[in-house]
Backbone bond lengths (Angstrom), bond angles and torsions (degrees), N, CA, C in turn:
res aa  C-N    CA-C-N  psi(-1)  N-CA   C-N-CA  omega(-1)  CA-C   N-CA-C  phi
1 M - - - 1.463 - - 1.511 111.05 -
2 N 1.289 115.75 145.87 1.426 119.47 179.72 1.508 108.97 -114.08
3 Y 1.367 115.69 113.20 1.449 120.19 -179.88 1.513 109.08 -122.91
4 R 1.310 115.70 146.85 1.474 120.37 173.62 1.521 106.98 -98.38
5 F 1.330 115.65 141.25 1.444 119.34 178.99 1.542 113.95 -60.61
6 G 1.352 114.84 -28.37 1.480 118.00 177.26 1.500 110.87 -63.59
7 N 1.324 117.97 -34.50 1.430 122.27 177.86 1.554 110.44 -65.81
8 L 1.362 116.99 -36.15 1.480 119.75 176.25 1.500 111.60 -61.57
9 S 1.329 116.40 -41.60 1.456 120.29 -178.95 1.514 109.22 -65.46
10 N 1.335 117.58 -43.40 1.468 120.73 179.15 1.554 111.24 -60.88
11 E 1.296 116.48 -40.11 1.457 119.71 177.69 1.538 111.78 -63.21
12 C 1.291 114.59 -40.26 1.522 118.59 179.98 1.487 110.03 -63.47
13 F 1.335 118.78 -44.50 1.433 122.39 -175.92 1.522 113.23 -76.33
14 T 1.324 118.38 -15.14 1.449 117.98 178.40 1.523 111.42 -101.22
15 S 1.322 116.78 21.33 1.471 124.94 175.19 1.518 112.33 65.64
16 R 1.277 117.35 26.84 1.470 118.82 172.35 1.489 108.49 -110.22
17 R 1.330 114.29 57.59 1.478 119.66 -174.66 1.522 112.51 -61.96
18 G 1.322 115.89 -35.12 1.471 119.06 -177.49 1.543 110.28 -61.83
19 K 1.309 115.84 -43.06 1.453 121.36 177.14 1.503 111.02 -67.69
20 A 1.331 117.77 -39.08 1.447 122.01 178.60 1.531 110.16 -64.56
21 F 1.308 115.83 -42.13 1.501 119.45 179.84 1.494 109.12 -64.13
22 S 1.357 118.66 -41.38 1.468 121.94 -179.56 1.539 109.71 -64.52
23 M 1.326 114.97 -41.40 1.480 118.14 -178.78 1.581 108.97 -66.68
24 N 1.317 116.55 -40.11 1.440 121.95 -179.19 1.545 107.33 -65.30
25 R 1.321 119.54 -43.83 1.476 120.79 -179.43 1.506 109.68 -63.13
26 N 1.322 117.68 -40.43 1.482 119.00 177.89 1.498 112.66 -64.46
27 C 1.329 118.60 -37.66 1.438 121.60 176.68 1.537 110.32 -62.98
28 I 1.311 117.24 -44.90 1.439 122.34 -179.01 1.550 111.12 -64.67
29 D 1.293 115.20 -42.22 1.495 120.45 176.19 1.502 110.31 -60.21
30 N 1.328 118.39 -44.73 1.446 121.55 179.20 1.490 111.26 -64.42
31 I 1.309 119.28 -41.11 1.468 124.35 179.22 1.518 108.06 -65.52
32 D 1.330 117.88 -45.18 1.460 119.30 -179.40 1.549 111.01 -59.65
33 N 1.324 116.04 -42.36 1.467 118.40 178.93 1.509 112.66 -64.71
34 M 1.370 116.08 -38.79 1.469 118.37 176.34 1.513 112.04 -65.42
35 L 1.343 115.34 -43.54 1.481 119.96 179.35 1.526 111.11 -59.00
36 D 1.362 115.20 -43.72 1.480 118.01 179.92 1.514 109.87 -60.74
37 T 1.306 117.00 -43.18 1.475 120.99 179.90 1.525 110.54 -61.81
38 F 1.321 116.21 -48.81 1.465 119.99 -178.45 1.530 111.41 -65.95
39 L 1.351 115.20 -37.08 1.470 118.10 -177.86 1.491 111.51 -65.07
40 E 1.340 118.61 -50.25 1.471 119.05 -179.96 1.539 111.53 -62.12
41 F 1.310 117.30 -37.68 1.441 121.54 176.69 1.526 111.10 -62.21
42 A 1.340 115.19 -49.94 1.458 122.42 179.52 1.546 111.12 -58.35
43 L 1.342 117.72 -44.35 1.459 122.21 -178.07 1.546 109.09 -64.91
44 Q 1.325 117.35 -43.57 1.469 121.16 178.37 1.526 111.41 -58.46
45 H 1.303 115.91 -48.16 1.426 120.64 -177.51 1.515 113.48 -72.27
46 K 1.325 116.74 -31.52 1.479 120.92 175.21 1.534 107.29 -64.72
47 G 1.344 117.37 -42.08 1.419 121.23 177.73 1.551 112.78 -60.84
48 K 1.332 115.29 -43.56 1.498 119.95 174.60 1.515 112.39 -57.90
49 C 1.316 115.38 -45.84 1.441 118.13 179.93 1.536 111.56 -63.03
50 L 1.350 114.43 -45.11 1.468 119.24 179.93 1.575 109.70 -59.93
51 M 1.328 115.37 -40.05 1.478 119.71 179.73 1.474 110.91 -62.77
52 E 1.315 117.54 -44.13 1.464 122.23 178.66 1.512 111.97 -63.35
53 M 1.349 116.19 -28.79 1.461 120.22 180.00 1.537 111.44 -84.25
54 G 1.350 115.81 -3.11 1.461 119.83 -179.55 1.489 113.63 84.21
55 R 1.326 120.30 7.66 1.441 124.13 177.70 1.529 109.94 -92.74
56 L 1.368 111.26 72.65 1.457 119.42 -168.13 1.524 113.65 -67.59
57 D 1.276 119.73 -41.83 1.447 121.64 -180.00 1.519 111.29 -60.56
58 E 1.346 115.81 -43.03 1.505 120.87 178.69 1.518 109.59 -66.53
59 A 1.336 116.41 -41.50 1.468 120.14 178.63 1.498 111.76 -58.33
60 E 1.335 115.01 -43.93 1.467 120.31 -178.13 1.524 110.82 -62.36
61 I 1.347 115.89 -39.72 1.463 119.37 179.06 1.551 111.32 -62.62
62 E 1.344 116.29 -43.91 1.471 119.65 177.97 1.540 112.01 -64.39
63 F 1.315 117.09 -40.95 1.446 119.32 177.66 1.527 111.08 -62.05
64 I 1.324 115.49 -38.81 1.483 118.55 -179.18 1.563 110.01 -65.97
65 K 1.320 114.98 -38.71 1.482 119.17 176.66 1.555 111.01 -61.16
66 A 1.338 113.83 -47.61 1.451 120.76 179.60 1.539 110.40 -61.77
67 F 1.346 115.78 -42.00 1.472 120.93 -179.47 1.515 110.35 -61.39
68 K 1.315 118.57 -44.10 1.457 121.68 179.77 1.522 111.49 -60.17
69 L 1.315 117.39 -43.17 1.472 120.91 -179.93 1.534 108.32 -67.22
70 R 1.300 116.62 -44.80 1.477 121.24 -176.33 1.560 110.40 -66.67
71 K 1.322 115.12 -38.08 1.463 120.11 176.80 1.510 110.77 -62.94
72 F 1.355 116.95 -43.92 1.428 121.26 178.23 1.521 110.86 -61.33
73 K 1.329 117.24 -38.83 1.476 120.77 -178.93 1.550 112.01 -74.54
74 G 1.361 115.38 -27.77 1.443 119.29 174.34 1.538 114.26 84.58
75 D 1.292 119.45 13.52 1.448 122.05 178.08 1.507 109.96 -82.21
76 I 1.350 114.98 104.45 1.475 123.42 -171.05 1.539 110.88 -59.52
77 S 1.356 119.14 -41.15 1.437 120.75 -175.57 1.520 110.35 -66.94
78 L 1.331 115.54 -39.60 1.492 120.68 176.75 1.531 112.55 -67.65
79 I 1.353 114.34 -40.82 1.449 119.52 177.91 1.517 109.71 -61.46
80 N 1.333 117.37 -46.54 1.461 121.06 178.68 1.538 112.49 -60.88
81 S 1.310 116.44 -39.90 1.488 119.73 177.10 1.503 111.31 -60.56
82 T 1.287 117.32 -43.89 1.462 120.70 -179.33 1.544 111.98 -71.65
83 E 1.320 115.50 -36.26 1.514 118.93 173.51 1.513 110.23 -58.90
84 K 1.361 118.28 -42.91 1.404 123.59 -178.40 1.549 109.82 -62.62
85 A 1.367 113.97 -43.39 1.462 119.30 179.08 1.538 110.63 -62.74
86 L 1.302 116.93 -42.65 1.459 121.12 179.01 1.520 110.60 -63.37
87 E 1.349 117.68 -43.51 1.441 121.31 178.42 1.550 109.94 -61.59
88 L 1.305 116.72 -41.30 1.457 119.57 -179.08 1.537 111.67 -66.99
89 V 1.273 117.24 -45.56 1.491 116.62 178.13 1.530 111.71 -63.92
90 K 1.298 117.92 -32.65 1.460 118.64 176.14 1.490 112.73 -68.89
91 R 1.327 117.54 -38.69 1.440 122.21 178.77 1.545 109.63 -65.10
92 I 1.339 115.74 -43.16 1.500 118.73 177.82 1.543 110.14 -62.43
93 K 1.342 115.98 -42.88 1.465 119.08 179.54 1.508 111.53 -61.18
94 N 1.334 117.19 -37.52 1.472 122.01 178.04 1.568 111.06 -63.14
95 I 1.343 113.73 -43.26 1.475 119.48 -180.00 1.532 109.78 -66.08
96 V 1.339 115.00 -45.88 1.486 117.44 -179.31 1.490 111.69 -63.62
97 N 1.307 118.74 -37.96 1.461 122.00 -175.39 1.495 112.19 -88.63
98 A 1.313 120.28 1.67 1.492 121.14 -177.85 1.526 109.93 -80.06
């Protein structure tokens, strides 16, 4: 749903607080969903950048964070992508440490 915050204020001042509360909750839920999407995406790409910079331990931490969010969401393709990134960073670490 698409709500404008000005509409929320109008609902509050016209004594329809129940509707305003519902609209506010819907806005927050939508924002939370968008933030989760952007957060896991940002963590994954931060990990990739760190890996390319040779900062492998930091990259692994970011991939693990992204993996946990993606696992919670249950999107198999995103989970697989992060698992591959984790496997790659571990292989590189093994080569570097050999």
